[in-house]
VORO-808769 format. One record per residue: chain; residue in three letters; x, y, z of N, C-alpha, C, CB in turn. Coordinates in pm, whole numbers, plus 50000, padded with zeros to 5 digits. Atoms other than C-alpha are relative to their C-alpha. Glycine has a CB too. Example, Ala and Ser with C-alpha at 12.3 -4.5 7.8 and 13.67 -1.06 7.14 Angstrom:
% residues 2
<rec ch="A" aa="ALA" n_east="50089" n_north="49881" n_up="50000" ca_east="51230" ca_north="49550" ca_up="50780" c_east="50090" c_north="50120" c_up="50000" cb_east="49901" cb_north="50003" cb_up="50125"/>
<rec ch="A" aa="SER" n_east="49918" n_north="49881" n_up="49994" ca_east="51367" ca_north="49894" ca_up="50714" c_east="49923" c_north="50109" c_up="50073" cb_east="50041" cb_north="50046" cb_up="49858"/>
***
This chain:
% residues 91
<rec ch="A" aa="MET" n_east="49943" n_north="50132" n_up="49994" ca_east="44080" ca_north="20050" ca_up="58997" c_east="49965" c_north="49936" c_up="50133" cb_east="50152" cb_north="50004" cb_up="49978"/>
<rec ch="A" aa="ILE" n_east="50036" n_north="50078" n_up="49882" ca_east="44007" ca_north="19777" ca_up="59247" c_east="50117" c_north="49909" c_up="50036" cb_east="49870" cb_north="49918" cb_up="49976"/>
<rec ch="A" aa="LEU" n_east="49901" n_north="50095" n_up="49950" ca_east="44255" ca_north="19585" ca_up="59461" c_east="49926" c_north="49871" c_up="50033" cb_east="50078" cb_north="50057" cb_up="50125"/>
<rec ch="A" aa="ALA" n_east="50071" n_north="50127" n_up="49981" ca_east="44162" ca_north="19215" ca_up="59467" c_east="50099" c_north="49884" c_up="50008" cb_east="49899" cb_north="49977" cb_up="49886"/>
<rec ch="A" aa="ARG" n_east="49922" n_north="50123" n_up="49996" ca_east="44288" ca_north="18861" ca_up="59524" c_east="49935" c_north="49898" c_up="49908" cb_east="50011" cb_north="49944" cb_up="50146"/>
<rec ch="A" aa="VAL" n_east="50051" n_north="50106" n_up="50088" ca_east="44253" ca_north="18581" ca_up="59268" c_east="49965" c_north="49880" c_up="50087" cb_east="50105" cb_north="49962" cb_up="49890"/>
<rec ch="A" aa="THR" n_east="50047" n_north="50111" n_up="49916" ca_east="44044" ca_north="18306" ca_up="59429" c_east="49959" c_north="49877" c_up="49921" cb_east="49885" cb_north="50045" cb_up="50085"/>
<rec ch="A" aa="GLY" n_east="50040" n_north="50116" n_up="50079" ca_east="43963" ca_north="18076" ca_up="59140" c_east="49996" c_north="50035" c_up="49853" cb_east="49863" cb_north="49949" cb_up="50045"/>
<rec ch="A" aa="LYS" n_east="50010" n_north="49975" n_up="50143" ca_east="43893" ca_north="18046" ca_up="58770" c_east="49868" c_north="49945" c_up="49949" cb_east="50119" cb_north="49936" cb_up="49924"/>
<rec ch="A" aa="ALA" n_east="50119" n_north="50050" n_up="50068" ca_east="43603" ca_north="17990" ca_up="58535" c_east="50047" c_north="49945" c_up="49865" cb_east="49891" cb_north="50113" cb_up="49982"/>
<rec ch="A" aa="VAL" n_east="49966" n_north="50061" n_up="50128" ca_east="43623" ca_north="17766" ca_up="58232" c_east="49882" c_north="50018" c_up="49906" cb_east="50036" cb_north="49848" cb_up="50017"/>
<rec ch="A" aa="ALA" n_east="50104" n_north="49978" n_up="50101" ca_east="43429" ca_north="17863" ca_up="57921" c_east="50043" c_north="49929" c_up="49872" cb_east="49977" cb_north="50154" cb_up="49973"/>
<rec ch="A" aa="THR" n_east="49963" n_north="50073" n_up="50120" ca_east="43437" ca_north="17615" ca_up="57635" c_east="49964" c_north="50077" c_up="49874" cb_east="49932" cb_north="49864" cb_up="49998"/>
<rec ch="A" aa="ARG" n_east="50037" n_north="49913" n_up="50114" ca_east="43268" ca_north="17869" ca_up="57406" c_east="49994" c_north="50142" c_up="50051" cb_east="49863" cb_north="49957" cb_up="49937"/>
<rec ch="A" aa="LYS" n_east="50002" n_north="49859" n_up="49963" ca_east="43323" ca_north="18242" ca_up="57421" c_east="50023" c_north="50086" c_up="49877" cb_east="50106" cb_north="50030" cb_up="50107"/>
<rec ch="A" aa="GLU" n_east="49977" n_north="49903" n_up="50107" ca_east="43347" ca_north="18553" ca_up="57205" c_east="50140" c_north="49981" c_up="49944" cb_east="49980" cb_north="50146" cb_up="50053"/>
<rec ch="A" aa="ALA" n_east="49873" n_north="50028" n_up="50066" ca_east="43628" ca_north="18509" ca_up="56952" c_east="50116" c_north="50086" c_up="50051" cb_east="49986" cb_north="50019" cb_up="49851"/>
<rec ch="A" aa="CYS" n_east="49892" n_north="49912" n_up="49955" ca_east="43825" ca_north="18809" ca_up="57081" c_east="50054" c_north="49960" c_up="50137" cb_east="49951" cb_north="50145" cb_up="50006"/>
<rec ch="A" aa="PHE" n_east="49956" n_north="50044" n_up="49869" ca_east="43853" ca_north="18635" ca_up="57420" c_east="50066" c_north="49862" c_up="49998" cb_east="49883" cb_north="49997" cb_up="50094"/>
<rec ch="A" aa="GLU" n_east="49934" n_north="50131" n_up="50011" ca_east="43998" ca_north="18307" ca_up="57288" c_east="50143" c_north="50010" c_up="50054" cb_east="50000" cb_north="49951" cb_up="49853"/>
<rec ch="A" aa="GLY" n_east="49865" n_north="50003" n_up="49945" ca_east="44314" ca_north="18216" ca_up="57477" c_east="50020" c_north="50083" c_up="50124" cb_east="50095" cb_north="50043" cb_up="49898"/>
<rec ch="A" aa="LYS" n_east="49990" n_north="49918" n_up="49879" ca_east="44241" ca_north="18450" ca_up="57767" c_east="49933" c_north="49928" c_up="50116" cb_east="49936" cb_north="50141" cb_up="49978"/>
<rec ch="A" aa="LYS" n_east="50056" n_north="50062" n_up="49881" ca_east="44177" ca_north="18330" ca_up="58123" c_east="49892" c_north="50088" c_up="50061" cb_east="50111" cb_north="49972" cb_up="50103"/>
<rec ch="A" aa="LEU" n_east="50107" n_north="49933" n_up="49927" ca_east="43863" ca_north="18421" ca_up="58314" c_east="50016" c_north="49959" c_up="50146" cb_east="49858" cb_north="49963" cb_up="49944"/>
<rec ch="A" aa="LEU" n_east="49970" n_north="50030" n_up="49861" ca_east="43945" ca_north="18445" ca_up="58685" c_east="49896" c_north="50057" c_up="50096" cb_east="50137" cb_north="50055" cb_up="50036"/>
<rec ch="A" aa="ARG" n_east="50088" n_north="49953" n_up="49893" ca_east="43731" ca_north="18477" ca_up="58998" c_east="50089" c_north="50081" c_up="50095" cb_east="49927" cb_north="49879" cb_up="50075"/>
<rec ch="A" aa="ILE" n_east="49922" n_north="49914" n_up="49911" ca_east="43854" ca_north="18765" ca_up="59212" c_east="49913" c_north="50051" c_up="50115" cb_east="50060" cb_north="50118" cb_up="49922"/>
<rec ch="A" aa="GLN" n_east="50066" n_north="49949" n_up="49880" ca_east="43766" ca_north="18890" ca_up="59558" c_east="50062" c_north="50134" c_up="50035" cb_east="50013" cb_north="49899" cb_up="50120"/>
<rec ch="A" aa="PRO" n_east="49946" n_north="49870" n_up="49958" ca_east="43805" ca_north="19263" ca_up="59629" c_east="50053" c_north="49992" c_up="50144" cb_east="49893" cb_north="50110" cb_up="49987"/>
<rec ch="A" aa="VAL" n_east="49941" n_north="49997" n_up="49866" ca_east="44028" ca_north="19328" ca_up="59932" c_east="50035" c_north="50144" c_up="50036" cb_east="50127" cb_north="49909" cb_up="50006"/>
<rec ch="A" aa="ASP" n_east="49953" n_north="49869" n_up="49956" ca_east="44125" ca_north="19627" ca_up="60143" c_east="50152" c_north="49997" c_up="50006" cb_east="49938" cb_north="50039" cb_up="50140"/>
<rec ch="A" aa="LEU" n_east="49854" n_north="49992" n_up="49998" ca_east="44485" ca_north="19740" ca_up="60197" c_east="50065" c_north="49900" c_up="50094" cb_east="50043" cb_north="50138" cb_up="50039"/>
<rec ch="A" aa="ASP" n_east="49948" n_north="50103" n_up="49909" ca_east="44526" ca_north="19483" ca_up="60477" c_east="49981" c_north="49860" c_up="49944" cb_east="49932" cb_north="50011" cb_up="50135"/>
<rec ch="A" aa="GLY" n_east="50023" n_north="50131" n_up="50061" ca_east="44417" ca_north="19200" ca_up="60246" c_east="49871" c_north="49934" c_up="50043" cb_east="50112" cb_north="49911" cb_up="50032"/>
<rec ch="A" aa="SER" n_east="50129" n_north="50055" n_up="49956" ca_east="44078" ca_north="19149" ca_up="60413" c_east="49896" c_north="50015" c_up="49890" cb_east="49953" cb_north="50068" cb_up="50130"/>
<rec ch="A" aa="ALA" n_east="50103" n_north="49998" n_up="50103" ca_east="43790" ca_north="19062" ca_up="60182" c_east="49897" c_north="50109" c_up="50026" cb_east="49931" cb_north="49865" cb_up="49991"/>
<rec ch="A" aa="VAL" n_east="50107" n_north="49900" n_up="49994" ca_east="43540" ca_north="19340" ca_up="60108" c_east="49911" c_north="49981" c_up="49878" cb_east="50058" cb_north="50146" cb_up="50005"/>
<rec ch="A" aa="GLY" n_east="50091" n_north="50011" n_up="50113" ca_east="43232" ca_north="19319" ca_up="59891" c_east="49988" c_north="49858" c_up="49946" cb_east="50043" cb_north="50091" cb_up="49891"/>
<rec ch="A" aa="SER" n_east="50028" n_north="50129" n_up="50064" ca_east="43135" ca_north="19038" ca_up="59655" c_east="50105" c_north="49968" c_up="49895" cb_east="49861" cb_north="50000" cb_up="49938"/>
<rec ch="A" aa="SER" n_east="49907" n_north="50042" n_up="50104" ca_east="43360" ca_north="18836" ca_up="59429" c_east="49933" c_north="50012" c_up="49863" cb_east="50048" cb_north="49855" cb_up="50025"/>
<rec ch="A" aa="PHE" n_east="50052" n_north="49992" n_up="50136" ca_east="43324" ca_north="18863" ca_up="59051" c_east="50106" c_north="49944" c_up="49905" cb_east="49962" cb_north="50146" cb_up="49961"/>
<rec ch="A" aa="LEU" n_east="49909" n_north="50053" n_up="50100" ca_east="43486" ca_north="18743" ca_up="58728" c_east="50067" c_north="50114" c_up="49923" cb_east="49926" cb_north="49907" cb_up="49904"/>
<rec ch="A" aa="ALA" n_east="49926" n_north="49903" n_up="50080" ca_east="43754" ca_north="18932" ca_up="58535" c_east="50091" c_north="49927" c_up="49903" cb_east="50082" cb_north="50095" cb_up="50091"/>
<rec ch="A" aa="PHE" n_east="49905" n_north="50057" n_up="50095" ca_east="43954" ca_north="18858" ca_up="58223" c_east="50140" c_north="50038" c_up="50043" cb_east="49971" cb_north="50049" cb_up="49857"/>
<rec ch="A" aa="ASP" n_east="49862" n_north="49982" n_up="49958" ca_east="44325" ca_north="18822" ca_up="58286" c_east="50084" c_north="50046" c_up="49882" cb_east="50057" cb_north="49869" cb_up="50059"/>
<rec ch="A" aa="SER" n_east="49912" n_north="49951" n_up="50107" ca_east="44562" ca_north="19033" ca_up="58074" c_east="50147" c_north="49995" c_up="50041" cb_east="49962" cb_north="50142" cb_up="49962"/>
<rec ch="A" aa="VAL" n_east="49862" n_north="49997" n_up="49949" ca_east="44877" ca_north="18979" ca_up="58287" c_east="50050" c_north="49866" c_up="50051" cb_east="50010" cb_north="50101" cb_up="50111"/>
<rec ch="A" aa="ASP" n_east="49962" n_north="50135" n_up="49958" ca_east="44894" ca_north="18602" ca_up="58352" c_east="50005" c_north="49988" c_up="50153" cb_east="50135" cb_north="49963" cb_up="49940"/>
<rec ch="A" aa="ALA" n_east="50011" n_north="50012" n_up="49855" ca_east="44784" ca_north="18627" ca_up="58716" c_east="49969" c_north="49855" c_up="50037" cb_east="49890" cb_north="50096" cb_up="50055"/>
<rec ch="A" aa="GLY" n_east="50026" n_north="50136" n_up="49953" ca_east="44755" ca_north="18311" ca_up="58925" c_east="49926" c_north="50000" c_up="50132" cb_east="50129" cb_north="49924" cb_up="50015"/>
<rec ch="A" aa="HIS" n_east="50076" n_north="50016" n_up="49876" ca_east="44562" ca_north="18177" ca_up="59223" c_east="50078" c_north="50058" c_up="50118" cb_east="49968" cb_north="49851" cb_up="50025"/>
<rec ch="A" aa="GLY" n_east="49939" n_north="49939" n_up="49883" ca_east="44634" ca_north="18380" ca_up="59537" c_east="50067" c_north="50134" c_up="49974" cb_east="50099" cb_north="49908" cb_up="50058"/>
<rec ch="A" aa="ASP" n_east="49937" n_north="49872" n_up="50031" ca_east="44787" ca_north="18677" ca_up="59354" c_east="49909" c_north="50116" c_up="50039" cb_east="50035" cb_north="50009" cb_up="49852"/>
<rec ch="A" aa="VAL" n_east="50071" n_north="49875" n_up="49979" ca_east="44687" ca_north="19027" ca_up="59461" c_east="50015" c_north="50078" c_up="49869" cb_east="50057" cb_north="50082" cb_up="50126"/>
<rec ch="A" aa="VAL" n_east="50002" n_north="49937" n_up="50131" ca_east="44588" ca_north="19218" ca_up="59148" c_east="49927" c_north="50133" c_up="50002" cb_east="49935" cb_north="49907" cb_up="49898"/>
<rec ch="A" aa="LEU" n_east="50077" n_north="49878" n_up="50024" ca_east="44461" ca_north="19553" ca_up="59022" c_east="49904" c_north="49970" c_up="49886" cb_east="50092" cb_north="50123" cb_up="49966"/>
<rec ch="A" aa="VAL" n_east="50104" n_north="50030" n_up="50098" ca_east="44137" ca_north="19535" ca_up="58827" c_east="49934" c_north="50130" c_up="49955" cb_east="49895" cb_north="49903" cb_up="50059"/>
<rec ch="A" aa="VAL" n_east="50080" n_north="49891" n_up="50056" ca_east="43973" ca_north="19786" ca_up="58596" c_east="49860" c_north="49943" c_up="49983" cb_east="50060" cb_north="50055" cb_up="49862"/>
<rec ch="A" aa="GLN" n_east="50137" n_north="50049" n_up="50008" ca_east="43598" ca_north="19744" ca_up="58635" c_east="49910" c_north="50110" c_up="49945" cb_east="49950" cb_north="49952" cb_up="50139"/>
<rec ch="A" aa="GLU" n_east="50083" n_north="49904" n_up="50071" ca_east="43432" ca_north="19969" ca_up="58380" c_east="50011" c_north="49965" c_up="49854" cb_east="50042" cb_north="50150" cb_up="50028"/>
<rec ch="A" aa="GLY" n_east="50003" n_north="50050" n_up="50137" ca_east="43330" ca_north="19867" ca_up="58030" c_east="50093" c_north="50067" c_up="49902" cb_east="49867" cb_north="50010" cb_up="49950"/>
<rec ch="A" aa="GLY" n_east="49916" n_north="49929" n_up="50096" ca_east="43504" ca_north="20138" ca_up="57828" c_east="50147" c_north="49982" c_up="50027" cb_east="49967" cb_north="50147" cb_up="50001"/>
<rec ch="A" aa="SER" n_east="49859" n_north="50017" n_up="49964" ca_east="43832" ca_north="20118" ca_up="58015" c_east="50044" c_north="49856" c_up="49984" cb_east="50024" cb_north="50046" cb_up="50144"/>
<rec ch="A" aa="ALA" n_east="49968" n_north="50142" n_up="50013" ca_east="43823" ca_north="19738" ca_up="58025" c_east="50020" c_north="49964" c_up="49854" cb_east="49889" cb_north="49913" cb_up="50062"/>
<rec ch="A" aa="ASN" n_east="49985" n_north="50026" n_up="50143" ca_east="43773" ca_north="19726" ca_up="57648" c_east="50128" c_north="50061" c_up="49946" cb_east="49880" cb_north="50055" cb_up="49923"/>
<rec ch="A" aa="SER" n_east="49878" n_north="49935" n_up="50043" ca_east="44059" ca_north="19969" ca_up="57598" c_east="50123" c_north="49917" c_up="50037" cb_east="50011" cb_north="50140" cb_up="50061"/>
<rec ch="A" aa="VAL" n_east="49888" n_north="50082" n_up="49955" ca_east="44298" ca_north="19755" ca_up="57803" c_east="50007" c_north="49870" c_up="49921" cb_east="49988" cb_north="49970" cb_up="50151"/>
<rec ch="A" aa="ALA" n_east="50004" n_north="50128" n_up="50069" ca_east="44187" ca_north="19436" ca_up="57630" c_east="50021" c_north="50014" c_up="49849" cb_east="49868" cb_north="49931" cb_up="50026"/>
<rec ch="A" aa="GLY" n_east="49983" n_north="49978" n_up="50142" ca_east="44221" ca_north="19595" ca_up="57286" c_east="49878" c_north="49962" c_up="49919" cb_east="50118" cb_north="49923" cb_up="49951"/>
<rec ch="A" aa="THR" n_east="50126" n_north="50031" n_up="50068" ca_east="43857" ca_north="19533" ca_up="57200" c_east="49916" c_north="50126" c_up="49992" cb_east="49923" cb_north="49887" cb_up="50073"/>
<rec ch="A" aa="VAL" n_east="50091" n_north="49887" n_up="50013" ca_east="43582" ca_north="19770" ca_up="57095" c_east="49858" c_north="49950" c_up="50014" cb_east="50021" cb_north="50073" cb_up="49865"/>
<rec ch="A" aa="ARG" n_east="50141" n_north="50031" n_up="49981" ca_east="43227" ca_north="19745" ca_up="57221" c_east="49971" c_north="49851" c_up="50013" cb_east="49921" cb_north="50055" cb_up="49885"/>
<rec ch="A" aa="LYS" n_east="50021" n_north="50142" n_up="49973" ca_east="43259" ca_north="19387" ca_up="57342" c_east="49942" c_north="49985" c_up="50140" cb_east="50133" cb_north="49920" cb_up="49987"/>
<rec ch="A" aa="PRO" n_east="50063" n_north="50020" n_up="49869" ca_east="43079" ca_north="19237" ca_up="57642" c_east="50105" c_north="49976" c_up="50108" cb_east="49902" cb_north="49881" cb_up="49995"/>
<rec ch="A" aa="LEU" n_east="49889" n_north="50010" n_up="49906" ca_east="43366" ca_north="19309" ca_up="57881" c_east="49979" c_north="50100" c_up="50112" cb_east="50136" cb_north="50023" cb_up="49930"/>
<rec ch="A" aa="ASP" n_east="50027" n_north="49915" n_up="49885" ca_east="43319" ca_north="19444" ca_up="58231" c_east="50121" c_north="50022" c_up="50088" cb_east="49889" cb_north="49940" cb_up="50081"/>
<rec ch="A" aa="ALA" n_east="49887" n_north="49988" n_up="49909" ca_east="43642" ca_north="19379" ca_up="58421" c_east="50123" c_north="49929" c_up="49942" cb_east="49965" cb_north="49941" cb_up="50137"/>
<rec ch="A" aa="VAL" n_east="49874" n_north="50055" n_up="50049" ca_east="44008" ca_north="19318" ca_up="58330" c_east="50106" c_north="50017" c_up="50108" cb_east="50044" cb_north="50069" cb_up="49867"/>
<rec ch="A" aa="ILE" n_east="49886" n_north="49994" n_up="49908" ca_east="44305" ca_north="19235" ca_up="58553" c_east="50114" c_north="50066" c_up="49923" cb_east="50041" cb_north="49857" cb_up="50054"/>
<rec ch="A" aa="VAL" n_east="49898" n_north="49923" n_up="50071" ca_east="44575" ca_north="19489" ca_up="58460" c_east="50138" c_north="49996" c_up="50064" cb_east="49955" cb_north="50142" cb_up="49989"/>
<rec ch="A" aa="ALA" n_east="49869" n_north="50005" n_up="49933" ca_east="44854" ca_north="19427" ca_up="58714" c_east="49998" c_north="49898" c_up="50112" cb_east="50039" cb_north="50138" cb_up="50055"/>
<rec ch="A" aa="VAL" n_east="49979" n_north="50082" n_up="49883" ca_east="44988" ca_north="19180" ca_up="58966" c_east="50078" c_north="50085" c_up="50099" cb_east="50076" cb_north="49865" cb_up="49966"/>
<rec ch="A" aa="VAL" n_east="49940" n_north="49912" n_up="49900" ca_east="45075" ca_north="19368" ca_up="59285" c_east="50107" c_north="49924" c_up="50080" cb_east="49891" cb_north="50057" cb_up="50095"/>
<rec ch="A" aa="ASP" n_east="49893" n_north="50063" n_up="49923" ca_east="45410" ca_north="19282" ca_up="59444" c_east="50001" c_north="50050" c_up="50143" cb_east="50136" cb_north="50027" cb_up="49934"/>
<rec ch="A" aa="THR" n_east="50001" n_north="49942" n_up="49866" ca_east="45402" ca_north="19522" ca_up="59740" c_east="49912" c_north="50124" c_up="50000" cb_east="50143" cb_north="50035" cb_up="50047"/>
<rec ch="A" aa="ILE" n_east="50074" n_north="49875" n_up="49980" ca_east="45198" ca_north="19807" ca_up="59880" c_east="50070" c_north="50076" c_up="50111" cb_east="49848" cb_north="49975" cb_up="50035"/>
<rec ch="A" aa="GLU" n_east="49937" n_north="49916" n_up="49900" ca_east="45370" ca_north="20091" ca_up="60064" c_east="49911" c_north="50118" c_up="50028" cb_east="50140" cb_north="50047" cb_up="49955"/>
<rec ch="A" aa="LEU" n_east="50084" n_north="49889" n_up="49962" ca_east="45171" ca_north="20348" ca_up="60257" c_east="50082" c_north="50106" c_up="50070" cb_east="49885" cb_north="49954" cb_up="50090"/>
<rec ch="A" aa="ASP" n_east="49934" n_north="49888" n_up="49933" ca_east="45292" ca_north="20691" ca_up="60364" c_east="49948" c_north="50006" c_up="50143" cb_east="49975" cb_north="50135" cb_up="49924"/>
<rec ch="A" aa="ALA" n_east="50037" n_north="50001" n_up="49858" ca_east="45293" ca_north="20704" ca_up="60746" c_east="49934" c_north="50130" c_up="50045" cb_east="50121" cb_north="49974" cb_up="50085"/>
<rec ch="A" aa="THR" n_east="50055" n_north="49872" n_up="49956" ca_east="45179" ca_north="21068" ca_up="60756" c_east="49854" c_north="50012" c_up="49970" cb_east="50072" cb_north="50113" cb_up="49937"/>
***
């Protein structure tokens, strides 16, 4: 899983039928301090995330399809959780 921040959205007037009604969001991977790392990419939203939210993303076709309830569809990344807090063990 990848920790990321929602930075925008993409609008698709035509898409695969199984994705109708789902949002396509632009996300930026972040480290535990919230600093951007790597390149941004698009992910389908399964949890109603919004701009600025920190989210967990599954970025692997098989797992993404499983979460989305699809089989063998062109799906690479799915947002699976909105993160409220992160606690780290001090040891």
